[in-house]
MARKOL-377871 format. One record per residue (C-alpha): y, z, x; residue number from 0; residue in one letter. Coordinates in pm, whole numbers, always signed. Each point is the difference from the previous one (the first is absolute). Last residue first. Example, Ala and Ser with C-alpha at 12.3 -4.5 7.8 and 13.67 -1.06 7.14 Angstrom:
% residues 2
SITE; c2; c3; c1; n; res
SITE; -106; +714; +1367; 1; S
SITE; -344; +66; -137; 0; A
This chain:
% residues 323
SITE; c2; c3; c1; n; res
SITE; +10296; +6635; +6096; 322; E
SITE; -272; -105; +241; 321; G
SITE; -25; +337; +171; 320; L
SITE; -61; +174; -334; 319; A
SITE; -355; -132; -9; 318; E
SITE; -73; +205; +311; 317; P
SITE; +7; +328; -196; 316; H
SITE; -151; +256; +241; 315; F
SITE; -65; +365; -89; 314; E
SITE; +9; +296; +240; 313; V
SITE; -166; +324; -112; 312; K
SITE; +172; +218; +265; 311; E
SITE; -329; +136; +136; 310; T
SITE; -184; -333; -19; 309; A
SITE; +285; -185; +165; 308; M
SITE; +31; +268; +268; 307; M
SITE; -370; -19; +85; 306; T
SITE; +6; -380; +13; 305; Q
SITE; +310; +3; +223; 304; V
SITE; -153; +253; +241; 303; L
SITE; -328; -189; +26; 302; E
SITE; +187; -326; +57; 301; N
SITE; +203; +156; +282; 300; F
SITE; -309; +152; +164; 299; K
SITE; -178; -336; -5; 298; E
SITE; +306; -186; +130; 297; N
SITE; +41; +254; +279; 296; L
SITE; -368; -36; +89; 295; K
SITE; +27; -379; +26; 294; E
SITE; +318; +15; +207; 293; R
SITE; -156; +256; +234; 292; L
SITE; -311; -211; +49; 291; Y
SITE; +205; -312; +74; 290; D
SITE; +234; +187; +238; 289; Q
SITE; -291; +163; +185; 288; R
SITE; -183; -331; +28; 287; V
SITE; +312; -164; +145; 286; Q
SITE; +34; +281; +252; 285; E
SITE; -368; -17; +97; 284; K
SITE; -27; -377; +33; 283; A
SITE; -51; -24; +376; 282; E
SITE; -188; +330; +25; 281; E
SITE; -223; -92; -293; 280; L
SITE; -94; -325; +169; 279; S
SITE; +138; -328; -127; 278; K
SITE; -254; -258; -115; 277; Q
SITE; +84; -340; +143; 276; R
SITE; +40; -275; -256; 275; G
SITE; -260; -259; -85; 274; P
SITE; +129; -346; +84; 273; K
SITE; +162; -197; -279; 272; K
SITE; +343; +133; +96; 271; E
SITE; -6; -197; +325; 270; D
SITE; +291; +57; +235; 269; K
SITE; +109; +333; -149; 268; K
SITE; -355; +138; -1; 267; D
SITE; +0; +270; -266; 266; K
SITE; +1; +372; +83; 265; E
SITE; -229; +189; -236; 264; V
SITE; +109; +340; -128; 263; Y
SITE; -21; -40; -376; 262; K
SITE; -364; -108; +24; 261; E
SITE; -85; +342; +146; 260; K
SITE; +74; +173; -330; 259; N
SITE; -279; +257; -44; 258; A
SITE; -33; +68; +371; 257; R
SITE; +379; +36; +39; 256; Y
SITE; +23; +238; -297; 255; Y
SITE; -273; +219; +148; 254; L
SITE; +173; +9; +341; 253; E
SITE; +342; +79; -148; 252; I
SITE; -140; +281; -215; 251; D
SITE; -179; +148; +304; 250; Q
SITE; +324; -10; +200; 249; D
SITE; +163; +207; -275; 248; S
SITE; +263; -98; -256; 247; V
SITE; +148; +263; -230; 246; Q
SITE; +143; -82; -343; 245; V
SITE; +140; +299; -189; 244; K
SITE; +341; -6; +170; 243; N
SITE; +61; -360; -111; 242; Q
SITE; -97; +40; -365; 241; V
SITE; +121; +316; -175; 240; E
SITE; +261; +128; +245; 239; G
SITE; +134; -329; +134; 238; E
SITE; -30; -178; -333; 237; L
SITE; +187; +284; -170; 236; V
SITE; +274; -12; +266; 235; R
SITE; +23; -377; -38; 234; N
SITE; +52; +39; -374; 233; V
SITE; +277; +254; +66; 232; L
SITE; +174; -231; +247; 231; L
SITE; -21; -296; -240; 230; S
SITE; +144; +209; -284; 229; K
SITE; +289; +108; +223; 228; R
SITE; +63; -364; +96; 227; F
SITE; +8; -101; -366; 226; L
SITE; +230; +290; -88; 225; D
SITE; +234; -86; +289; 224; V
SITE; +10; -364; -115; 223; Q
SITE; +94; +107; -352; 222; K
SITE; +263; +240; +135; 221; Q
SITE; +155; -279; +207; 220; V
SITE; +25; -215; -313; 219; E
SITE; +164; +287; -192; 218; P
SITE; +262; +62; +279; 217; D
SITE; +31; +375; +64; 216; R
SITE; -107; -33; +366; 215; E
SITE; +271; -264; +40; 214; Y
SITE; +277; +261; -24; 213; G
SITE; +220; -158; +269; 212; L
SITE; -26; +318; +211; 211; K
SITE; -379; -11; -36; 210; R
SITE; -11; -361; +113; 209; A
SITE; +219; +86; +302; 208; K
SITE; -238; +281; +101; 207; E
SITE; -296; -237; -26; 206; F
SITE; +178; -265; +205; 205; M
SITE; +68; +251; +278; 204; L
SITE; -363; +119; -9; 203; E
SITE; -117; -360; +21; 202; N
SITE; +219; -58; +307; 201; A
SITE; -142; +317; +163; 200; V
SITE; -356; -127; -58; 199; Y
SITE; +86; -346; +132; 198; Q
SITE; +142; +153; +319; 197; K
SITE; -314; +212; +47; 196; F
SITE; -224; -300; -65; 195; F
SITE; +173; -182; +288; 194; E
SITE; -45; +305; +224; 193; A
SITE; -371; +1; -94; 192; K
SITE; -18; -367; +97; 191; K
SITE; +150; +75; +342; 190; E
SITE; -240; +291; +52; 189; P
SITE; -313; -209; -88; 188; K
SITE; -211; +124; -290; 187; D
SITE; +229; -161; -257; 186; Y
SITE; -197; -319; -71; 185; D
SITE; -310; +210; -71; 184; K
SITE; +178; +155; -300; 183; R
SITE; +13; -328; -193; 182; A
SITE; -372; -79; +1; 181; W
SITE; -91; +364; -58; 180; D
SITE; +223; +34; -308; 179; P
SITE; +308; +227; +46; 178; M
SITE; -19; +365; -99; 177; K
SITE; -62; +114; +357; 176; D
SITE; +323; -166; +116; 175; L
SITE; +203; +201; -254; 174; A
SITE; -170; +317; +122; 173; E
SITE; +91; -88; +359; 172; N
SITE; +368; -36; -98; 171; L
SITE; -2; +332; -184; 170; E
SITE; -163; +170; +300; 169; G
SITE; +262; -151; +233; 168; L
SITE; +270; +158; -214; 167; T
SITE; +278; -149; -212; 166; I
SITE; +283; +244; -67; 165; E
SITE; +242; -37; -294; 164; R
SITE; +338; +165; +69; 163; D
SITE; +171; -337; +48; 162; G
SITE; -286; -236; +66; 161; I
SITE; -166; +151; +306; 160; K
SITE; -265; -141; +232; 159; A
SITE; -296; +97; +222; 158; V
SITE; -18; +371; -80; 157; V
SITE; -313; +143; +165; 156; K
SITE; -237; +126; -263; 155; G
SITE; -28; +303; -221; 154; G
SITE; -283; +198; +155; 153; K
SITE; -225; -306; +39; 152; K
SITE; +238; -166; +245; 151; E
SITE; +58; +303; +220; 150; G
SITE; -228; -120; +281; 149; A
SITE; +160; -344; +4; 148; E
SITE; +144; +36; +351; 147; Q
SITE; -349; +86; +124; 146; K
SITE; -114; -357; -58; 145; E
SITE; -277; -79; +250; 144; L
SITE; -158; +347; +27; 143; G
SITE; -343; -131; -96; 142; A
SITE; -10; +240; -292; 141; R
SITE; +347; -112; -107; 140; S
SITE; -102; -363; +23; 139; N
SITE; -306; +35; -221; 138; L
SITE; +175; +213; -260; 137; A
SITE; +295; -242; -11; 136; Y
SITE; -232; -298; -35; 135; R
SITE; -181; +174; -283; 134; A
SITE; +332; +83; -166; 133; S
SITE; +103; -364; +32; 132; Q
SITE; -327; -114; -152; 131; Y
SITE; -11; +244; -289; 130; K
SITE; -226; -231; -201; 129; G
SITE; -236; +283; -90; 128; L
SITE; -268; -165; +215; 127; K
SITE; +235; +7; +301; 126; E
SITE; +91; +363; -67; 125; L
SITE; -367; +95; -11; 124; C
SITE; -77; -175; +331; 123; E
SITE; +303; +155; +172; 122; V
SITE; -103; +348; -116; 121; V
SITE; -357; -67; +114; 120; R
SITE; +114; -104; +349; 119; S
SITE; +214; +311; +39; 118; G
SITE; -266; +240; -126; 117; I
SITE; -245; -161; +243; 116; E
SITE; +234; +70; +293; 115; S
SITE; +77; +356; -109; 114; K
SITE; -364; +97; -56; 113; L
SITE; -13; +200; +325; 112; S
SITE; +260; +222; -163; 111; S
SITE; +322; +72; +188; 110; H
SITE; +225; -1; -309; 109; P
SITE; -242; +235; -180; 108; D
SITE; +90; +78; -361; 107; S
SITE; +275; -264; +3; 106; I
SITE; -246; -275; +94; 105; E
SITE; -251; +109; -262; 104; A
SITE; +273; +18; -262; 103; R
SITE; +107; -353; +99; 102; Y
SITE; -355; -121; -53; 101; Y
SITE; -5; +179; -337; 100; W
SITE; +310; -180; -125; 99; S
SITE; -123; -335; +134; 98; V
SITE; -326; +44; -194; 97; A
SITE; +183; +96; -319; 96; R
SITE; +194; -328; +20; 95; S
SITE; -315; -194; +84; 94; L
SITE; -210; +96; -300; 93; N
SITE; -257; -271; +69; 92; G
SITE; -310; +219; -36; 91; Q
SITE; -67; -17; +374; 90; D
SITE; +364; +81; +77; 89; Q
SITE; -21; +312; -216; 88; Y
SITE; -308; +117; +187; 87; A
SITE; +157; -82; +337; 86; K
SITE; +307; +208; -87; 85; G
SITE; -219; +290; -109; 84; I
SITE; -184; -19; +333; 83; S
SITE; +334; +2; +186; 82; F
SITE; +110; +309; -194; 81; S
SITE; -330; +165; +99; 80; I
SITE; +54; -85; +367; 79; K
SITE; +363; +117; -4; 78; A
SITE; -96; +330; -163; 77; R
SITE; -266; +49; +268; 76; D
SITE; +252; -56; +280; 75; E
SITE; +272; +217; -155; 74; R
SITE; -229; +296; -58; 73; G
SITE; -165; +54; -335; 72; L
SITE; +14; +275; -261; 71; R
SITE; -200; -153; -282; 70; S
SITE; +25; -23; -378; 69; G
SITE; +273; -263; -40; 68; D
SITE; -143; -213; +279; 67; L
SITE; -345; +7; -162; 66; Y
SITE; +153; -92; -335; 65; M
SITE; +156; -307; +163; 64; E
SITE; -330; -87; +169; 63; Y
SITE; -180; +21; -336; 62; Q
SITE; +247; -233; -172; 61; D
SITE; -15; -248; +290; 60; A
SITE; -380; -5; -16; 59; A
SITE; +8; -76; -374; 58; E
SITE; +229; -297; +62; 57; E
SITE; -204; -124; +295; 56; S
SITE; -341; -6; -164; 55; L
SITE; -150; -227; +267; 54; G
SITE; -324; +186; +66; 53; V
SITE; +126; +159; +322; 52; G
SITE; +332; +95; -158; 51; L
SITE; -185; +200; -264; 50; L
SITE; -206; +167; +274; 49; R
SITE; +309; +99; +199; 48; S
SITE; +173; +135; -309; 47; A
SITE; -304; +211; -87; 46; L
SITE; -15; +138; +355; 45; E
SITE; +368; +92; -21; 44; R
SITE; -61; +170; -333; 43; R
SITE; -290; +196; +144; 42; D
SITE; +220; +123; +286; 41; D
SITE; +283; +92; -240; 40; P
SITE; -212; +215; -235; 39; N
SITE; -92; -151; -333; 38; M
SITE; +59; +148; -347; 37; G
SITE; +176; -307; -145; 36; G
SITE; +329; +85; +159; 35; K
SITE; -41; +222; +303; 34; G
SITE; -287; +228; +93; 33; P
SITE; +89; +288; +227; 32; G
SITE; +210; +0; +311; 31; L
SITE; -133; +246; +253; 30; P
SITE; +172; +341; -3; 29; R
SITE; +265; +54; +265; 28; F
SITE; +302; +48; -223; 27; W
SITE; -180; +181; -284; 26; L
SITE; -173; +236; +242; 25; L
SITE; +327; +78; +174; 24; T
SITE; +175; +62; -330; 23; G
SITE; -277; +239; -107; 22; L
SITE; +25; +186; +328; 21; G
SITE; +377; +31; -31; 20; V
SITE; -32; +118; -359; 19; F
SITE; -257; +264; +98; 18; G
SITE; +202; +114; +297; 17; L
SITE; +300; +54; -228; 16; V
SITE; -212; +191; -254; 15; L
SITE; -154; +224; +268; 14; I
SITE; +344; +73; +146; 13; A
SITE; +138; +85; -345; 12; L
SITE; -286; +247; -63; 11; I
SITE; +63; +167; +338; 10; G
SITE; +371; +28; -69; 9; M
SITE; -79; +165; -334; 8; L
SITE; -228; +258; +165; 7; Y
SITE; +251; +74; +276; 6; K
SITE; +273; +55; -260; 5; K
SITE; -230; +230; -202; 4; E
SITE; -74; +210; +311; 3; N
SITE; +372; +33; +78; 2; A
SITE; +77; +131; -348; 1; A
SITE; +233; -196; -224; 0; M
């Protein structure tokens, strides 16, 4: 090939290479265009902020998530948006998602100015979820009071062994969380928790012995297991379809108190004929909350049952009860 032709081809190649480099540079540094739904990231963030401002938390969370997906943000900004998503989910009562997003915010920027509020909100959500031991752990670890338990959530400190079977602190705390409130409070003190620990290990030993003796195949045991399983499943439905759909606000409590003031009158113990003293809202607030919640739960339960009966075409034959 002639020298002039080689120079010509090299020139063409150089132009092409420069062209591709320039195109790549433009693509890399170009502003982000519209994301999902044809909106650019800044507009989407504004939309999310407005939705949150008018109380549409679920919709706001969706928009914030899409904003994160479509934006190149620094650690601080990503933490702030993740925190906003967490708040939105907490406002709508989706506490598990809220905790997840609060942790994402903390991981995005460990030195964020929101760190303290993230911590308090995580503890609040865990408390409402019934994860009392986890909430206590989160609170203590943030305060630096229980550094020795730092690995608990990554598998748990081993507190006992039964042969090759390991029992961890996390497992023990989970068992405590599943106890009723009135029973769990007895084990808040260290000495009581140690007592529970011994009982838990004893139960595990008995369980292993029952399995070795083949009791789990006993027909009567199977019947009881089926009944307990049914009870657990019914409770899960009630939790998802009734309990989680009833929210109580301060305004609800105040309105219920005004409409039912006669329920919150303290009678004179010495002379019951005397007119009782009307309790203030502050004095009766917890009782009012419980009464209102119970009433709303009953309403929601009855609505659910009526809907299910209509859907499944339930028929009653009470005359057969006398046979």
